[in-house]
C-alpha positions, 0 to 999 in steps of 0.5 A: 682894847681901844684904850688898853692895847694888850701888849706884854708888860714892858720889861724896863718899867718899875712894877706898880707898888703892891698894897699891904694885902697883896704883899701878904698874899704873896705865894710861897714861890714868890717869897722864895724868888724875892728872897733869892733877889736879896741873896743875889744883891748880897753876892754882887756887893761882895764882888763890887762893894760900890754897887747901888741897888734900886728895885728887886721884886719877884716877877713872872717866872723869876726875879730881878734887881736893878743895879747902878754899877760902873762895871758892866755885868755880862753873863760871863760874870754869872758864875762868880755871882752864883758862887757867892750866892751859894755861900750865902745860902750855905751860911743859912742866915735868918731873914730878919725884919725890922720896922723903923721910923722914916727918919731912921730910914733916911739916915741909913740911906744917907750913910749907904747902909741901905742896900749895902753890907754896912756903912759906905761913907760918901756912897749914899743909897740914893735910889733907896732915898727915892724909894722911901719917898714913894712910901705913903705917910703912915705906912710902916717902913721896914728893913730886911737883913740877911747876914750883912746885907740890909735892904729897905723892904716890905717883904715877905721872905722865907725864913732863912737863906738856907730855905732857898731851892734851886736858882739860876741867873738868866739875863742882863738888860738895861732899864731906866730907873722907875721906867723913865727915860729921863732917869739914870739907866741901870743894869737889870739882872734877871734870875729865876728860882724853884723849890727843886732842881728838877723844876728848874731844869724843866723850866730851863728846857722850856726856855730853850724851846722858847728861844727856838720858837722866838718870833723874831728869829723865825720871822727872819728865817721865813722872811715874814717881817722886818724892823727898820729903825733907821728909816721907818722908826723903832717899833714900826714893822714892815710886813714882807709878802709872806708875812702879809699873807698871815695878816690878810688871812687873819683879817679874812677870818675876822671879817667872815666871823664878824659878818656872820655875827651881824657886824658892819664894817667902818673905816676911820682916818689915822689922825684926829683933832685934839678935841676928839681925845679931850672929849673921850678923856684920853687927854691928858691922862693918856698923852704919854702913850700918844705921839706928840701932836702936830700943829696944823694951820688951816684956812677958814672955809670960804663963805658968802657970795664973793667967796671971801674967807670966813675967818683968819688962818687958825691952828689946830692940833692933830694927834695920830690915832692911838685908839679907834673908839672915839672915831666909832663914837662919832660914826654912831653920832652921825645920824639919829638912832632908835632902840630898833637900831640896837645893838649896833656893832661897828668893826674895823681893822684900824691902824693905831699908833702908840708911843711906847718907850724905846726900852719897852719895844719888843719885836711884834709883841710891843710895837708903835704901829698896830692894827687892831681887830677892833669893834664897838658894840652899842647896846641897851642895858637889856641887851648887854648880857647877850652881847657880852656873852656873844663876844666871849663865845667868839673868843672860844671859836677862835681858840678852837680854830687855832688849837688853843686848849688852855685859856683864862679870862682875867676880869679886872675891876676898879679900886675905890681909892682910884675913883676920880683919878684912875677911874671915872668917878661913878661908884654906883655905875662901877658896881652895877656894871661889874655885877653885870659882867660877873653874872655873864661869866658865871652863867656861861661857865667860863674859866675866869679869875677876878683881879681888883684895881686893874680896870680900864678908866671907863669900865671893867674889862676882861683880858684874855690869857692864852697858853701856847703849845709850850706852855707860855702865857700871853695876854692876847685880847681884851673885852671891855665895858664902857659906861662913861665915854658914850655920854661924853660924846652925847651919844643917845638912842630914842627908846620905846618909852619916847625918851633919849638914853645913852647906850652902853658900849662894849669894846672888844678885840678877839684877835688883838692886833695883827702884830701881837697875835702873829707874834704869838702864832709864830711861837705857838706853831714854831712857824709850822702854820696849818695849811690854811694859814701857811704863807707857802701852802704847796710847792710842786717839784717835777723830778725831770723836765719831762714832768714840767708841763704836768707839774705846771698844770697842778700849780695852775689848777691850785692857783685857780682856787686861790691856793698859794702854790709854786712850781720849782724846777732846777738842775739841782737834785730832787733831794736838795729841792725837797730839803729847801722846801722843808727849810722854808716850811712849805706845808705840802710838797708834791713830787711828780715823776714819770710814774706819777704823771702816767698814773695822774697822781702825786707823791705827797710830803707834808712838812714835819710829817714826811712822806704820805704816799702816792695818791690820785691828783684829783683826790689830793687837790680836793683834800687841800681845798677842803683843809683850807676851806675848813681852816683845819688846825 
């Protein structure tokens, strides 16, 4: 987690170029969507012949094309574009592949033919020229043509435009060319496609439900958090009182779980000297994701009997903490360690800062300040399997707490071509460590998939994919193995054979960050949190002023047990007060009238489930306390 914060893929970044094998393995649905992107580009060119196209890949749930166009496309333009797309599909043009030389491709880009419906004098395909430059020497360069539209493309595609199923354009956004803010800003047109109309309509229905559950919308309704770009800055959430309840309940859950699992808690500062991140290897490779350094002039330490300064004023560069692991490594190194001290499990809800590009920020899902449920486990090689398995078991426990039934572990390994550049250049250690992780996953019977060339720079990792109540997939947490960085910090333990050895380090963050995990939970529960997590747990409503003292006694009893209970009494009608409590998503609404007071009872309403009947006060209080204590979903 510490090096690879699991936030969603940035929406304005060009996807990493696929290898030939990856393109050949493209699924039938991906081919259909990729082909649909070409048909969309054809339609846009028929409406606006001057349009310039950059990338147009299939993505999760659809496709997009980046276009440079003077006309500002809006959803109002979608019907016209879709009508042109239908004409191209009806024409049933063949997707024709042609392999060309690099020289020919450059000439066609300069003439404007690439990404166009023919030659466009004075309008060269400048983005295609940029794309050509990214194709390695020796790799085949190919075009695909459908009708008059010709594009630089490695494919694959469906056979003909008539093979496309049901499609719909869905959104338009801004995107920098190649995801770089220094490059021109393009318009990104999103769409989706399915084999059948029924599949498309079901997906659209789910998208509508997802819009209703948008964590930004519900967060505003429930007053959970705000984003204040003018004062705190973009991507820096401010947690309001009710949102802070969610933060603290998650942290309480993590602390209790980790204490039971033998973790010890530490705290580290929000910044450190440049030397810290040079030693860890994050600089210079991770510098673009870190806030710029601060130059700080510090006076030398006093020295000698006369208190004279030792040395002149010197400058140090400090960075805001982007990951907790280097700080934890220094804590490990703070005292001599023996094999008897291992495994050592250091845990912290550490606040980190990542300089995500402005176009990548998205509510709580992708932020610049983040609080990670982080821990680093230092262990021997013999202890590794048990420790790694225990971390995965912790994930499964959390899934049960939050009612998550569908999950998958995404096991990311290294790629040989990245050794020494993208990955630590230790090929034998990579293979050995990956085999260790694979063995634990297989022995545990955990649902996982293996993905090549997506590991952390210092070791293999597992990204935890979960699906919300409406079937949306999220990367929620991570579990990583580090066989490289502890050695850089000189971390050792004295082993039973009287030698010093470097420990393995497991980076893990089962609850990810407050920000992303709460964003996920808001959408998973649609704001209707279980009782233990609900910001507003209980609201007591006396029918008349005569029941006010009785109602106040119930509130005081609940609050004595740390239950978030409130009393609401006003001259408003009871139904109006009940409606307000329902709209605020108060979990338990307890109504007390004269009959309830005389019987020592309450009328119970549960949010989303309506009236539950009149029950003895003591019984209701006991049930509330048990549900909170047991964290019932």
